[in-house]
C-alpha positions in Angstrom: -0.1 -0.3 0.2 3.2 2.2 0.7 4.4 1.8 -2.2 1.3 2.5 -4.2 0.4 5.9 -2.5 3.9 6.8 -2.8 3.4 7.1 -6.5 0.8 9.6 -6.3 2.7 11.5 -3.6 1.1 15.1 -3.9 -2.3 14.2 -4.5 -2.0 11.6 -1.0 -0.5 14.2 1.0 -3.8 16.8 -0.4 -6.1 14.2 0.5 -4.7 13.1 4.0 -4.7 17.1 4.7 -8.2 17.4 3.5 -9.7 14.8 5.3 -7.9 16.0 8.9 -8.5 19.5 8.8 -11.1 20.7 6.2 -13.9 18.3 7.5 -14.3 19.9 10.8 -12.7 23.2 10.5 -15.3 25.1 12.5 -15.1 22.8 15.5 -12.6 24.5 17.7 -13.0 27.7 19.1 -11.6 31.0 17.6 -8.1 31.1 19.6 -6.7 34.5 20.9 -4.2 34.9 17.7 -6.5 33.5 15.7 -9.3 36.0 16.9 -6.7 39.3 16.1 -5.8 38.2 13.1 -9.5 37.8 11.7 -10.2 41.2 13.1 -7.4 42.3 11.2 -8.8 40.7 7.6 -11.8 41.6 8.6 -11.3 45.7 8.3 -9.4 45.0 5.3 -12.6 43.8 3.4 -14.8 46.1 5.2 -12.7 49.3 6.0 -10.3 49.0 3.0 -7.0 48.8 5.6 -4.9 46.4 3.2 -1.9 48.6 3.5 -2.2 50.3 7.4 -3.4 47.2 9.0 -5.6 47.7 12.0 -7.4 45.6 14.5 -11.1 47.3 16.1 -10.0 50.6 14.6 -6.4 51.1 15.9 -3.1 49.9 13.8 -1.7 46.8 14.1 1.9 46.8 12.2 3.1 43.9 14.9 2.2 41.3 12.2 3.1 42.1 8.4 0.3 41.4 6.1 0.7 38.7 3.9 -1.2 35.6 5.3 -4.1 38.1 6.6 -4.3 39.6 2.7 -4.7 35.8 1.8 -7.0 35.2 5.0 -9.1 38.3 3.7 -9.4 37.3 0.0 -10.7 33.8 1.5 -13.3 35.6 3.7 -14.5 37.7 0.2 -15.2 34.2 -1.2 -16.5 32.1 1.3 -18.1 35.1 3.9 -16.7 37.2 6.6 -18.1 34.8 9.2 -17.3 31.6 7.4 -14.5 29.8 9.6 -14.2 27.5 7.0 -13.1 30.6 4.4 -10.9 32.4 7.3 -8.9 28.7 8.1 -8.7 27.3 4.6 -5.6 29.3 3.3 -4.0 28.0 6.3 -5.1 24.4 5.6 -3.4 25.0 2.4 -0.2 25.8 3.7 -0.2 22.7 5.9 -0.7 21.0 2.3 2.0 23.3 0.5 4.5 22.4 3.8 3.9 18.6 3.2 4.2 18.9 -0.8 7.7 21.0 -0.2 8.4 18.8 2.2 8.4 15.6 -0.3 9.9 17.6 -3.0 12.9 18.4 -0.7 13.1 15.3 0.5 13.0 13.7 -3.2 16.2 16.0 -4.3 18.2 15.4 -1.3 17.6 11.3 -1.1 16.9 10.5 -4.5 13.7 8.1 -3.1 10.4 9.0 -3.7 9.1 6.6 -1.1 11.4 7.6 1.6 10.6 11.3 0.6 6.9 10.3 0.9 7.1 9.0 4.4 9.0 12.2 5.7 6.0 14.3 4.1 3.7 12.0 6.2 5.6 12.5 9.5 5.5 16.1 8.9 1.9 17.0 8.0 0.7 14.8 11.2 3.5 16.2 13.2 1.4 17.3 16.4 2.6 21.3 16.6 2.6 21.6 13.0 -1.0 21.0 13.0 -1.7 22.9 16.5 0.0 25.9 15.2 -2.6 26.9 12.5 -5.4 27.4 15.3 -2.9 28.7 18.2 -0.7 31.1 16.1 -2.0 30.2 12.4 0.3 33.1 10.8 3.1 31.3 11.5 2.2 28.1 9.0 2.8 30.9 6.2 6.2 32.2 7.3 7.6 29.0 8.0 5.6 27.1 5.3 7.7 29.6 2.7 10.8 29.3 3.9 10.8 25.7 3.1 9.9 26.0 0.2 13.1 28.7 -0.1 14.9 26.4 1.3 14.2 23.4 -1.2 15.0 26.2 -3.9 18.2 26.5 -2.2 18.6 22.8 -2.3 18.5 23.4 -6.1 20.6 26.3 -6.4 23.7 24.9 -4.5 23.3 21.8 -5.9 23.9 20.7 -10.1 21.1 22.4 -11.0 22.0 24.2 -14.3 19.3 26.8 -13.7 20.6 28.2 -10.6 19.2 31.9 -11.6 15.9 30.7 -11.9 16.1 29.0 -8.3 17.7 31.9 -6.9 15.6 34.4 -7.8 12.3 31.6 -6.8 14.7 31.3 -3.3 14.5 34.8 -3.2 10.8 35.5 -3.6 9.8 33.2 -1.1 12.2 34.4 1.7 10.4 38.1 1.1 7.1 36.2 1.7 8.2 34.7 4.9 9.7 37.9 5.9 6.1 39.6 4.7 4.4 36.7 7.1 6.3 37.3 10.3 9.2 39.0 10.0 12.6 37.4 9.9 11.4 34.9 12.6 11.7 32.2 10.4 14.9 33.1 8.9 16.6 32.9 12.1 14.5 29.8 13.0 14.3 27.7 9.9 16.5 28.9 7.1 20.0 30.3 8.9 20.3 26.8 10.7 19.7 25.0 7.1 22.2 27.2 5.5 24.6 26.7 8.1 23.8 22.8 8.0 24.3 22.4 4.5 27.9 23.9 4.4 28.9 21.4 7.0 27.6 19.1 5.4 28.1 19.7 1.6 30.5 22.3 1.8 28.7 25.0 -0.8 30.7 23.7 -3.9 31.1 25.6 -7.2 29.8 28.9 -5.1 32.2 31.3 -6.7 29.9 30.6 -10.1 27.0 31.5 -8.4 27.9 34.2 -6.1 26.0 37.2 -8.4 23.2 34.9 -7.9 23.5 34.6 -4.4 23.6 38.4 -4.2 20.5 38.8 -6.4 18.8 36.4 -3.7 19.4 38.5 -1.0 18.2 41.7 -3.0 15.1 39.9 -4.0 14.0 39.0 -0.7 14.7 42.4 1.2 12.5 44.3 -1.9 9.9 41.4 -1.4 9.7 40.9 2.2 10.9 44.9 3.5 8.5 47.4 1.3 5.9 47.1 3.4 8.0 47.9 7.0 9.6 50.7 5.2 5.9 51.8 3.7 4.1 51.8 6.9 7.5 52.9 8.9 7.2 56.4 6.2 3.5 56.7 6.7 2.9 56.5 10.7 6.4 56.3 12.3 5.9 57.1 15.5 3.1 54.0 16.2 5.5 51.8 14.1 8.5 52.2 16.3 6.8 52.3 19.5 5.5 48.7 18.2 9.0 47.5 16.6 10.7 48.6 19.9 7.9 46.5 22.4 8.1 43.5 20.1 12.0 43.1 19.9 12.1 44.5 23.8 9.6 41.0 24.3 12.7 38.5 23.0 14.8 40.1 26.2 11.9 40.6 28.9 8.6 38.7 28.1 8.1 34.5 29.1 12.0 34.4 29.6 12.9 31.0 29.9 16.0 29.5 30.8 18.3 28.0 28.0 17.1 24.1 27.8 13.4 25.0 28.1 12.9 23.4 24.6 15.3 20.6 25.4 12.0 18.4 25.1 11.2 19.5 21.5 10.8 16.4 20.0 7.5 15.7 22.3 5.8 18.4 20.6 5.7 15.9 17.2 3.0 13.7 18.9 2.5 10.7 17.9 6.3 10.5 16.6 8.0 11.2 19.7 9.7 8.1 20.5 11.1 7.6 16.7 11.8 11.1 16.6 13.8 11.0 19.7 16.0 7.7 18.5 16.3 9.5 15.3 18.7 11.8 17.2 21.0 9.1 18.5 23.6 9.6 15.8 26.2 7.0 17.0 23.1 4.4 16.6 21.5 5.2 13.2 24.0 6.9 11.2 25.3 3.0 10.3 21.6 2.1 9.9 21.2 5.4 7.1 21.3 4.6 3.5 22.1 8.2 3.0 24.6 9.4 5.7 25.4 13.0 3.8 21.4 13.6 4.2 20.8 12.1 7.2 24.0 14.7 8.9 22.0 17.8 7.1 18.6 17.1 8.6 20.5 16.4 12.4 22.7 19.4 12.2 19.7 21.3 11.0 17.6 20.4 14.0 19.9 20.7 16.6 21.4 24.4 15.6 17.6 25.4 15.2 17.3 24.2 18.5 20.5 25.8 19.5 19.4 29.4 17.9 15.9 29.3 19.3 17.5 28.5 23.0 19.4 31.7 23.0 16.7 33.6 22.5 15.3 34.4 26.0 11.9 34.3 25.4 10.4 30.9 24.9 6.9 29.5 24.2 5.9 26.1 23.3 4.9 27.1 19.7 8.5 28.9 19.0 8.9 25.3 18.6 7.2 24.4 14.7 9.8 25.5 12.8 12.1 22.7 14.5 9.3 20.2 13.6 10.1 20.5 10.1 13.8 19.1 10.1 13.0 16.7 12.7 10.3 15.2 10.7 12.9 14.7 7.5 15.3 13.4 10.7 12.6 10.9 12.1 12.1 9.4 8.3 15.4 8.1 8.5 14.9 6.1 11.2 11.2 5.5 10.1 12.0 4.1 6.4 15.4 2.2 8.3 12.1 0.1 10.7 10.0 -0.2 7.5 12.9 -2.2 5.5 14.7 -3.7 8.2 12.4 -4.7 11.5 11.6 -7.8 10.1 15.0 -8.9 10.6 15.5 -7.3 13.6 16.4 -9.9 16.4 18.1 -7.4 19.4 15.2 -6.6 21.5 17.0 -2.9 22.5 16.0 -2.2 19.0 12.8 -3.9 18.5 11.0 -3.0 22.3 10.9 0.7 21.4 9.2 0.1 18.1 6.7 -2.5 20.1 6.2 -0.1 22.7 5.2 3.6 20.3 3.0 1.7 17.7 1.7 -0.7 20.2 0.5 2.0 22.4 -1.1 3.8 19.9 -3.1 0.6 18.6 -4.0 0.0 22.2 -5.3 3.7 23.1 -7.1 3.0 19.7 -8.3 -0.4 20.7 -9.5 1.0 24.1 -11.4 4.1 22.8 -14.7 2.9 23.4 -14.5 3.0 26.8 -14.2 6.7 27.2 -18.1 6.1 27.1 -17.0 5.5 31.0 -16.5 9.2 31.1 -18.1 10.8 28.2 -21.6 9.3 28.9 -23.2 12.1 31.0 -22.0 14.7 27.9 -23.4 12.1 25.2 -26.8 12.7 23.8 -29.0 12.3 20.8 -26.4 13.0 17.8 -22.9 12.9 19.9 -24.3 9.4 21.0 -24.5 8.2 17.5 -21.3 10.2 16.4 -19.4 8.7 19.2 -20.6 4.7 18.0 -19.2 5.6 14.7 -16.2 6.9 16.0 -15.6 3.7 18.2 -16.1 1.8 15.6 -13.6 3.1 13.2 -10.9 4.1 15.8 -11.4 0.3 17.3 -10.6 -1.1 13.8 -7.9 1.3 13.4 -6.2 0.0 16.3 -7.2 -4.1 16.0 -5.3 -3.8 12.1 -2.5 -1.5 13.8 -1.8 -4.5 16.3 -2.1 -7.2 13.6 0.4 -5.8 11.5 2.4 -4.6 13.9 2.9 -8.6 15.2 3.2 -9.4 11.5 6.4 -6.9 11.5 4.9 -5.1 8.7 6.4 -2.2 9.4 4.7 -0.3 6.6 1.7 -1.2 7.6 1.6 -0.3 10.6 3.1 3.3 10.0 0.0 4.3 7.2 -2.4 3.0 10.1 -0.4 5.2 12.2 -1.4 8.2 9.8 -4.9 7.0 9.0 -5.5 7.1 13.1 -4.2 10.7 13.6 -6.9 11.4 10.6 -9.4 9.6 12.1 -9.3 11.3 15.4 -9.8 14.8 13.3 -12.8 13.6 11.3 -14.5 11.2 14.2 -13.1 12.1 18.0 -13.0 16.1 17.4 -16.7 17.1 16.6 -17.1 15.3 20.0 -15.4 17.9 21.7 -18.8 20.4 21.0 -20.3 17.9 23.8 -18.1 19.0 26.5 -18.8 22.5 26.0 -19.7 24.0 29.7 -23.2 25.2 30.7 -21.6 28.5 31.2 -20.6 28.8 27.5 -22.9 32.3 26.7 -21.7 33.3 23.0 -21.9 37.1 21.9 -23.0 35.9 18.2 -26.1 37.8 18.5 -25.8 41.0 20.0 -24.8 43.1 17.2 -27.7 42.1 15.5 -30.3 42.9 18.1 -28.3 46.2 19.2 -28.1 47.3 15.3 -32.1 46.5 15.5 -32.5 48.3 18.5 -30.3 51.4 17.1 -28.1 51.0 20.0 -24.3 51.9 19.8 -22.0 49.4 21.8 -18.8 50.8 23.5 -16.3 48.9 25.7 -15.5 49.8 28.9 -12.0 49.0 30.0 -11.2 46.6 27.3 -12.6 43.8 26.2 -10.8 40.5 24.7 -10.1 40.2 21.0 -12.0 36.9 20.6 -15.0 38.9 22.0 -14.6 41.5 19.4 -14.4 39.0 16.8 -17.6 37.5 18.0 -19.5 40.7 17.6 -18.8 40.9 14.1 -17.9 44.5 14.6 -15.2 47.0 15.9 -16.1 47.9 19.9 -14.7 51.6 20.4 -13.1 51.7 23.8 -14.2 54.9 26.6 -13.0 55.5 29.7 -14.9 56.4 33.0 -14.0 60.3 32.1 -15.6 60.1 28.8 -18.9 58.7 30.6 -18.8 61.0 33.7 -18.3 64.2 31.0 -21.1 62.9 28.7 -19.0 62.4 26.1 -21.0 59.8 24.7 -23.4 60.5 21.5 -26.9 60.1 22.0 -29.2 59.4 25.1 -28.8 55.6 25.2 -26.1 53.3 24.3 -24.4 50.0 25.8 -21.0 48.7 27.3 -19.2 45.4 27.2 -16.7 45.3 30.5 -14.5 42.5 31.8 -14.3 43.2 35.0 -17.3 45.3 37.2 -16.2 47.9 39.8 -18.9 49.0 42.0 -17.4 52.4 42.7 -17.4 53.5 38.8 -21.1 52.0 38.5 -22.0 54.2 41.5 -20.5 57.3 40.5 -22.0 56.4 37.0 -25.2 56.1 38.7 -25.8 60.0 38.9 -25.7 60.5 35.1 -27.1 57.0 34.1 -29.9 54.8 34.4 -27.6 51.7 34.6 -29.3 48.4 33.8 -27.8 44.5 33.1 -28.9 42.8 30.3 -26.9 40.0 29.6 -23.6 38.3 30.9 -21.3 36.9 27.7 -18.8 33.9 28.7 -16.6 32.4 25.8 -15.3 29.9 28.2 -16.2 26.4 27.3 -15.0 24.7 30.6 -16.2 24.7 34.0 -15.2 28.0 36.2 -13.7 25.6 38.4 -10.6 24.7 35.2 -7.7 25.4 35.0 -8.4 26.0 31.3 -11.0 29.1 32.4 -10.1 32.9 31.5 -12.2 35.5 33.5 -10.9 38.0 29.9 -13.4 35.6 28.2 -16.1 37.1 30.5 -18.2 40.2 29.4 -20.8 42.2 31.3 -23.5 43.5 28.9 -25.4 47.0 30.0 -27.7 49.6 28.6 -27.5 53.3 29.8 -29.4 56.0 29.5 -28.8 59.4 30.3 -30.9 60.8 33.2 
């Protein structure tokens, strides 16, 4: 089966990502990062702020605009409120990452089946998928950088069209900069360049030096024009935001140097194979292409070191590291596919049985989760749980059976199948777990528009609230209210926190009626994941 699928790798990659991410693309709640980006995209379409980007009517230059442009265009096709349309560009970028992961590997390894295995590992690594919700613009930056790395591989190799490859590499580096400034250039491209220099030595570089200079110029032009334009048109705001962003690197969310050392766990199902692939003394004599293995290993380790140097650290910043790690893991998986039947040493076979046996056992025992979920599953959710249980359990049985037969090619595909099935069948069940305190703000705008009541925010509200409301919510201060600086005799406010003293002060000027409390938390109030900032109190005020 693996041989057949690897004959049509690009179609298979698109099909796998489509099944995994497009069917239930609107199930997950909009995250804070998504909300900010979606608001900016909405204001591009409605207000025409395509260059001087805004969020809730205020300048927002922290993020370059290329991913937002793509999202805004998609929302114009599918609708401004369509989560499918808003998330589609990021999902397509996962497909692109998989395709270029395959193309890069095929060029490096001269082996299409091994390259196909690398691509499947890449698109099913946990944080490669999770990043499209947690920080959706990151996948664009790292995806464009991977494309650039592919054309750089062609440029530094024996390809005769090195001018063309240099220009293409420059364009995609520019696209990466226009997606997330130089972040991916530092975290993914620079480690690749260093690693390639260590392993392949840049042979014939002098002949291509002028093309490389052109590459740099093209990258700077494509990636830098927006920054120059915004800086020249709104220098004060731009510099204030730039200084804050760069200052965060050394003073915000500071973690120790070793914070990222468990990075391989972010690959999810591939955690154990990813770790073993990093054991150079063990794997160096077992791979078919030692140079290529050294490249991906150095690429992974150097990326880890460069990310660790920066004081500011977050788990999601590890995402670019998962790209070379997936390529590196592929060497170990490919070795197992070819040699596992002949392995006799328990030291070698135990990690394989443990890793894939555990995945198969979890899938086989999935129906037992009904014990925990029984009180939440009603009506259509109960039917859906039954369908999910049948599919997941069958995959688990098949995986365990193939593992017993030592057919690691089938075990690998069934592991990918388990990941895909989890997104198709298990993800929708999460809606049954929504807390009873969940009260979205989706209908408030229709109500206030109908009654011609202007909505303001007092003390600020969360980006998720502004996104769900569907329009800008102009911020106010207590002084604005006390001095009567609000148009009209009747209006409303959303506030995240209630201050009784402030309300008492306002009571002298306004009649205040609390109409509703909106809570966007999908977990109970006693949960560690509960966020007070997602709660908004809605008041209607009438001048006395």
